[in-house]
Backbone atoms as SQL, in Angstrom:
CREATE TABLE atoms (id INTEGER PRIMARY KEY, chain TEXT, resi INTEGER, resn TEXT, atom TEXT, x REAL, y REAL, z REAL);
INSERT INTO atoms VALUES
  (1, 'A', 1, 'MET', 'N', -7.779, 30.091, 97.710),
  (2, 'A', 1, 'MET', 'CA', -6.743, 30.112, 96.588),
  (3, 'A', 1, 'MET', 'C', -6.622, 31.486, 96.820),
  (4, 'A', 2, 'THR', 'N', -5.298, 31.048, 96.539),
  (5, 'A', 2, 'THR', 'CA', -4.659, 32.859, 96.418),
  (6, 'A', 2, 'THR', 'C', -4.920, 32.766, 94.646),
  (7, 'A', 3, 'SER', 'N', -4.554, 34.607, 94.734),
  (8, 'A', 3, 'SER', 'CA', -4.611, 34.988, 93.186),
  (9, 'A', 3, 'SER', 'C', -3.702, 34.274, 92.553),
  (10, 'A', 4, 'GLN', 'N', -2.635, 33.901, 93.117),
  (11, 'A', 4, 'GLN', 'CA', -1.478, 33.501, 92.051),
  (12, 'A', 4, 'GLN', 'C', -1.911, 32.026, 91.860),
  (13, 'A', 5, 'ALA', 'N', -2.495, 31.444, 92.513),
  (14, 'A', 5, 'ALA', 'CA', -2.816, 30.048, 91.815),
  (15, 'A', 5, 'ALA', 'C', -4.247, 30.143, 90.886),
  (16, 'A', 6, 'ASN', 'N', -5.377, 31.139, 91.081),
  (17, 'A', 6, 'ASN', 'CA', -6.083, 31.907, 90.350),
  (18, 'A', 6, 'ASN', 'C', -4.924, 31.735, 88.664),
  (19, 'A', 7, 'ASP', 'N', -3.874, 32.819, 88.791),
  (20, 'A', 7, 'ASP', 'CA', -3.539, 33.424, 87.857),
  (21, 'A', 7, 'ASP', 'C', -2.804, 32.013, 87.083),
  (22, 'A', 8, 'ASN', 'N', -2.457, 30.862, 87.613),
  (23, 'A', 8, 'ASN', 'CA', -2.042, 30.034, 86.955),
  (24, 'A', 8, 'ASN', 'C', -3.011, 28.849, 86.486),
  (25, 'A', 9, 'ILE', 'N', -4.006, 28.623, 87.129),
  (26, 'A', 9, 'ILE', 'CA', -5.293, 28.011, 86.306),
  (27, 'A', 9, 'ILE', 'C', -5.568, 28.788, 85.004),
  (28, 'A', 10, 'PHE', 'N', -5.592, 30.337, 85.149),
  (29, 'A', 10, 'PHE', 'CA', -6.108, 30.649, 83.776),
  (30, 'A', 10, 'PHE', 'C', -5.231, 30.864, 82.608),
  (31, 'A', 11, 'LYS', 'N', -3.590, 30.684, 83.215),
  (32, 'A', 11, 'LYS', 'CA', -2.990, 30.156, 82.047),
  (33, 'A', 11, 'LYS', 'C', -2.792, 29.358, 81.659),
  (34, 'A', 12, 'LYS', 'N', -2.826, 28.057, 82.122),
  (35, 'A', 12, 'LYS', 'CA', -3.360, 26.736, 81.592),
  (36, 'A', 12, 'LYS', 'C', -4.494, 26.583, 80.719),
  (37, 'A', 13, 'MET', 'N', -5.379, 27.405, 81.541),
  (38, 'A', 13, 'MET', 'CA', -6.511, 26.922, 80.671),
  (39, 'A', 13, 'MET', 'C', -6.498, 27.425, 79.199),
  (40, 'A', 14, 'LEU', 'N', -5.918, 29.012, 79.348),
  (41, 'A', 14, 'LEU', 'CA', -5.420, 29.614, 77.884),
  (42, 'A', 14, 'LEU', 'C', -4.358, 29.108, 77.398),
  (43, 'A', 15, 'ILE', 'N', -3.788, 28.151, 77.512),
  (44, 'A', 15, 'ILE', 'CA', -2.508, 27.484, 76.868),
  (45, 'A', 15, 'ILE', 'C', -2.763, 26.140, 76.313),
  (46, 'A', 16, 'ASN', 'N', -4.030, 25.551, 77.076),
  (47, 'A', 16, 'ASN', 'CA', -4.292, 24.257, 76.302),
  (48, 'A', 16, 'ASN', 'C', -5.849, 24.288, 75.929),
  (49, 'A', 17, 'GLY', 'N', -6.337, 25.695, 75.981),
  (50, 'A', 17, 'GLY', 'CA', -7.463, 26.325, 74.383),
  (51, 'A', 17, 'GLY', 'C', -6.943, 26.726, 73.383),
  (52, 'A', 18, 'PHE', 'N', -5.499, 27.273, 73.187),
  (53, 'A', 18, 'PHE', 'CA', -4.935, 27.738, 72.185),
  (54, 'A', 18, 'PHE', 'C', -4.297, 26.673, 71.538),
  (55, 'A', 19, 'ILE', 'N', -3.843, 25.531, 72.234),
  (56, 'A', 19, 'ILE', 'CA', -3.308, 24.467, 71.887),
  (57, 'A', 19, 'ILE', 'C', -4.538, 23.354, 70.832),
  (58, 'A', 20, 'PHE', 'N', -5.330, 23.508, 71.888),
  (59, 'A', 20, 'PHE', 'CA', -6.775, 22.845, 71.078),
  (60, 'A', 20, 'PHE', 'C', -7.126, 23.630, 69.710),
  (61, 'A', 21, 'LYS', 'N', -7.239, 24.986, 70.091),
  (62, 'A', 21, 'LYS', 'CA', -7.445, 25.808, 68.722),
  (63, 'A', 21, 'LYS', 'C', -6.318, 25.557, 67.456),
  (64, 'A', 22, 'MET', 'N', -5.571, 25.414, 68.071),
  (65, 'A', 22, 'MET', 'CA', -4.366, 25.137, 67.101),
  (66, 'A', 22, 'MET', 'C', -4.242, 23.949, 65.840),
  (67, 'A', 23, 'SER', 'N', -4.684, 22.737, 67.322),
  (68, 'A', 23, 'SER', 'CA', -4.458, 21.392, 66.750),
  (69, 'A', 23, 'SER', 'C', -6.081, 21.474, 65.699),
  (70, 'A', 24, 'GLU', 'N', -7.495, 21.564, 66.439),
  (71, 'A', 24, 'GLU', 'CA', -7.997, 21.686, 65.473),
  (72, 'A', 24, 'GLU', 'C', -7.845, 22.448, 63.693),
  (73, 'A', 25, 'PHE', 'N', -7.458, 23.571, 64.193),
  (74, 'A', 25, 'PHE', 'CA', -6.966, 24.326, 62.501),
  (75, 'A', 25, 'PHE', 'C', -5.902, 23.293, 61.420),
  (76, 'A', 26, 'LEU', 'N', -4.649, 22.751, 62.658),
  (77, 'A', 26, 'LEU', 'CA', -4.159, 22.020, 61.217),
  (78, 'A', 26, 'LEU', 'C', -4.809, 21.292, 61.064),
  (79, 'A', 27, 'ILE', 'N', -5.508, 19.977, 61.729),
  (80, 'A', 27, 'ILE', 'CA', -6.501, 18.880, 61.293),
  (81, 'A', 27, 'ILE', 'C', -7.687, 19.475, 60.108),
  (82, 'A', 28, 'SER', 'N', -7.937, 20.608, 59.929),
  (83, 'A', 28, 'SER', 'CA', -8.832, 20.772, 59.125),
  (84, 'A', 28, 'SER', 'C', -8.154, 21.393, 57.626),
  (85, 'A', 29, 'ILE', 'N', -6.956, 22.009, 58.066),
  (86, 'A', 29, 'ILE', 'CA', -6.137, 21.961, 57.190),
  (87, 'A', 29, 'ILE', 'C', -5.370, 20.959, 55.822),
  (88, 'A', 30, 'LEU', 'N', -5.249, 19.715, 56.932),
  (89, 'A', 30, 'LEU', 'CA', -4.733, 18.757, 56.453),
  (90, 'A', 30, 'LEU', 'C', -6.320, 17.869, 56.026),
  (91, 'A', 31, 'ILE', 'N', -7.331, 18.114, 55.987),
  (92, 'A', 31, 'ILE', 'CA', -8.206, 17.698, 55.420),
  (93, 'A', 31, 'ILE', 'C', -8.745, 18.285, 54.128),
  (94, 'A', 32, 'ILE', 'N', -8.740, 19.554, 54.088),
  (95, 'A', 32, 'ILE', 'CA', -8.744, 20.266, 52.782),
  (96, 'A', 32, 'ILE', 'C', -7.759, 19.749, 51.994),
  (97, 'A', 33, 'ILE', 'N', -6.600, 19.426, 52.114),
  (98, 'A', 33, 'ILE', 'CA', -5.023, 19.371, 51.385),
  (99, 'A', 33, 'ILE', 'C', -5.627, 17.839, 51.029),
  (100, 'A', 34, 'THR', 'N', -6.237, 17.178, 51.781),
  (101, 'A', 34, 'THR', 'CA', -6.405, 15.701, 51.588),
  (102, 'A', 34, 'THR', 'C', -7.985, 15.319, 50.115),
  (103, 'A', 35, 'LEU', 'N', -8.743, 16.597, 50.763),
  (104, 'A', 35, 'LEU', 'CA', -9.630, 16.507, 49.634),
  (105, 'A', 35, 'LEU', 'C', -9.432, 16.511, 47.983),
  (106, 'A', 36, 'ILE', 'N', -8.493, 17.959, 48.140),
  (107, 'A', 36, 'ILE', 'CA', -7.650, 18.600, 46.932),
  (108, 'A', 36, 'ILE', 'C', -6.695, 17.303, 46.089),
  (109, 'A', 37, 'ILE', 'N', -6.200, 16.338, 47.099),
  (110, 'A', 37, 'ILE', 'CA', -5.327, 15.595, 46.365),
  (111, 'A', 37, 'ILE', 'C', -6.315, 14.625, 45.538),
  (112, 'A', 38, 'VAL', 'N', -7.286, 14.204, 46.435),
  (113, 'A', 38, 'VAL', 'CA', -8.649, 13.078, 46.017),
  (114, 'A', 38, 'VAL', 'C', -8.717, 13.475, 45.019),
  (115, 'A', 39, 'GLY', 'N', -9.433, 15.032, 45.027),
  (116, 'A', 39, 'GLY', 'CA', -10.304, 15.037, 43.495),
  (117, 'A', 39, 'GLY', 'C', -9.595, 15.162, 42.015),
  (118, 'A', 40, 'TYR', 'N', -8.164, 15.539, 42.322),
  (119, 'A', 40, 'TYR', 'CA', -7.423, 15.876, 41.410),
  (120, 'A', 40, 'TYR', 'C', -6.449, 14.681, 41.074),
  (121, 'A', 41, 'LYS', 'N', -6.346, 13.431, 41.507),
  (122, 'A', 41, 'LYS', 'CA', -5.848, 12.247, 41.966),
  (123, 'A', 41, 'LYS', 'C', -5.734, 12.132, 40.266),
  (124, 'A', 42, 'ASP', 'N', -7.301, 11.640, 39.385),
  (125, 'A', 42, 'ASP', 'CA', -7.131, 11.007, 38.406),
  (126, 'A', 42, 'ASP', 'C', -6.105, 12.212, 37.296),
  (127, 'A', 43, 'ASP', 'N', -6.018, 13.185, 37.329),
  (128, 'A', 43, 'ASP', 'CA', -5.396, 14.359, 36.739),
  (129, 'A', 43, 'ASP', 'C', -4.025, 13.739, 37.030),
  (130, 'A', 44, 'ILE', 'N', -3.639, 13.423, 38.155),
  (131, 'A', 44, 'ILE', 'CA', -2.372, 13.400, 38.806),
  (132, 'A', 44, 'ILE', 'C', -1.987, 12.206, 37.919),
  (133, 'A', 45, 'GLN', 'N', -2.287, 11.160, 37.951),
  (134, 'A', 45, 'GLN', 'CA', -1.923, 9.812, 37.540),
  (135, 'A', 45, 'GLN', 'C', -1.774, 9.649, 35.883),
  (136, 'A', 46, 'ARG', 'N', -2.930, 10.513, 35.614),
  (137, 'A', 46, 'ARG', 'CA', -2.870, 10.744, 33.871),
  (138, 'A', 46, 'ARG', 'C', -1.685, 11.420, 33.202),
  (139, 'A', 47, 'ASN', 'N', -1.131, 12.035, 33.931),
  (140, 'A', 47, 'ASN', 'CA', -0.319, 13.317, 33.461),
  (141, 'A', 47, 'ASN', 'C', 0.276, 13.769, 35.056),
  (142, 'A', 48, 'PRO', 'N', 1.676, 13.109, 35.180),
  (143, 'A', 48, 'PRO', 'CA', 2.603, 13.967, 36.294),
  (144, 'A', 48, 'PRO', 'C', 2.988, 15.165, 36.605),
  (145, 'A', 49, 'TYR', 'N', 2.998, 16.198, 35.242),
  (146, 'A', 49, 'TYR', 'CA', 3.176, 17.361, 35.472),
  (147, 'A', 49, 'TYR', 'C', 2.127, 18.023, 35.367),
  (148, 'A', 50, 'TYR', 'N', 1.035, 17.431, 35.650),
  (149, 'A', 50, 'TYR', 'CA', -0.329, 18.433, 36.051),
  (150, 'A', 50, 'TYR', 'C', -0.109, 19.369, 36.366),
  (151, 'A', 51, 'LEU', 'N', 0.149, 19.295, 37.823),
  (152, 'A', 51, 'LEU', 'CA', 0.160, 20.341, 38.812),
  (153, 'A', 51, 'LEU', 'C', 1.303, 21.691, 38.345),
  (154, 'A', 52, 'HIS', 'N', 1.877, 21.142, 37.384),
  (155, 'A', 52, 'HIS', 'CA', 3.229, 22.599, 37.066),
  (156, 'A', 52, 'HIS', 'C', 2.436, 22.664, 35.931),
  (157, 'A', 53, 'SER', 'N', 1.904, 22.001, 35.386),
  (158, 'A', 53, 'SER', 'CA', 1.349, 22.750, 34.187),
  (159, 'A', 53, 'SER', 'C', 0.519, 23.804, 33.893),
  (160, 'A', 54, 'VAL', 'N', -0.695, 23.508, 35.164),
  (161, 'A', 54, 'VAL', 'CA', -1.554, 24.653, 35.743),
  (162, 'A', 54, 'VAL', 'C', -2.461, 24.279, 34.540),
  (163, 'A', 55, 'GLY', 'N', -3.015, 22.809, 34.243),
  (164, 'A', 55, 'GLY', 'CA', -4.184, 22.789, 33.375),
  (165, 'A', 55, 'GLY', 'C', -3.503, 22.324, 32.066),
  (166, 'A', 56, 'ARG', 'N', -2.424, 22.903, 31.386),
  (167, 'A', 56, 'ARG', 'CA', -2.074, 22.480, 30.171),
  (168, 'A', 56, 'ARG', 'C', -1.357, 20.823, 29.949),
  (169, 'A', 57, 'TYR', 'N', -1.860, 20.191, 29.196),
  (170, 'A', 57, 'TYR', 'CA', -1.280, 18.818, 28.898),
  (171, 'A', 57, 'TYR', 'C', -0.548, 18.487, 28.025),
  (172, 'A', 58, 'PRO', 'N', 0.785, 18.811, 28.340),
  (173, 'A', 58, 'PRO', 'CA', 1.772, 18.294, 27.432),
  (174, 'A', 58, 'PRO', 'C', 1.754, 16.892, 26.685),
  (175, 'A', 59, 'ASP', 'N', 1.101, 16.577, 27.026),
  (176, 'A', 59, 'ASP', 'CA', 1.156, 14.669, 26.216),
  (177, 'A', 59, 'ASP', 'C', 0.400, 14.815, 25.137),
  (178, 'A', 60, 'PHE', 'N', -0.617, 16.071, 24.973),
  (179, 'A', 60, 'PHE', 'CA', -1.298, 15.917, 23.623),
  (180, 'A', 60, 'PHE', 'C', -0.896, 16.982, 22.915),
  (181, 'A', 61, 'GLU', 'N', 0.542, 16.023, 22.023),
  (182, 'A', 61, 'GLU', 'CA', 1.573, 17.008, 21.307),
  (183, 'A', 61, 'GLU', 'C', 1.181, 16.587, 19.847),
  (184, 'A', 62, 'ILE', 'N', 1.272, 17.333, 18.904),
  (185, 'A', 62, 'ILE', 'CA', 1.169, 17.365, 17.702),
  (186, 'A', 62, 'ILE', 'C', 2.505, 16.082, 17.459),
  (187, 'A', 63, 'LYS', 'N', 1.880, 14.970, 17.192),
  (188, 'A', 63, 'LYS', 'CA', 2.903, 14.053, 16.145),
  (189, 'A', 63, 'LYS', 'C', 3.045, 13.833, 14.734),
  (190, 'A', 64, 'VAL', 'N', 3.922, 14.398, 14.012),
  (191, 'A', 64, 'VAL', 'CA', 4.506, 14.540, 12.542),
  (192, 'A', 64, 'VAL', 'C', 5.357, 13.233, 12.416),
  (193, 'A', 65, 'ASN', 'N', 4.581, 12.947, 11.435),
  (194, 'A', 65, 'ASN', 'CA', 5.242, 11.393, 11.072),
  (195, 'A', 65, 'ASN', 'C', 6.617, 11.695, 9.580),
  (196, 'A', 66, 'THR', 'N', 7.964, 11.785, 9.998),
  (197, 'A', 66, 'THR', 'CA', 8.529, 12.029, 9.302),
  (198, 'A', 66, 'THR', 'C', 9.377, 10.891, 8.366),
  (199, 'A', 67, 'ASP', 'N', 8.790, 9.612, 8.868),
  (200, 'A', 67, 'ASP', 'CA', 9.006, 8.397, 8.214),
  (201, 'A', 67, 'ASP', 'C', 8.503, 8.295, 6.584),
  (202, 'A', 68, 'GLY', 'N', 8.097, 9.191, 6.747),
  (203, 'A', 68, 'GLY', 'CA', 7.223, 8.443, 5.143),
  (204, 'A', 68, 'GLY', 'C', 5.705, 7.599, 5.142),
  (205, 'A', 69, 'PRO', 'N', 5.248, 7.440, 4.397),
  (206, 'A', 69, 'PRO', 'CA', 4.354, 6.719, 4.649),
  (207, 'A', 69, 'PRO', 'C', 4.098, 5.211, 5.350),
  (208, 'A', 70, 'ASP', 'N', 2.920, 4.872, 5.835),
  (209, 'A', 70, 'ASP', 'CA', 2.929, 3.262, 6.724),
  (210, 'A', 70, 'ASP', 'C', 3.029, 2.484, 5.426);
């Protein structure tokens, strides 16, 4: 085999290894995002603004009774 063929095989191996590593990295990021969503699912269902409110719960407001006594 010539050195040109060896270079081509080496380049193919490098590209395949890079693609494999990138796909492995992307899969791990997707798994982490999925775990975060599953962990915060109850909070998101209880309060759709949970992620925007950074832990503050706007639904716990003090309601003032202005109608007089019931």
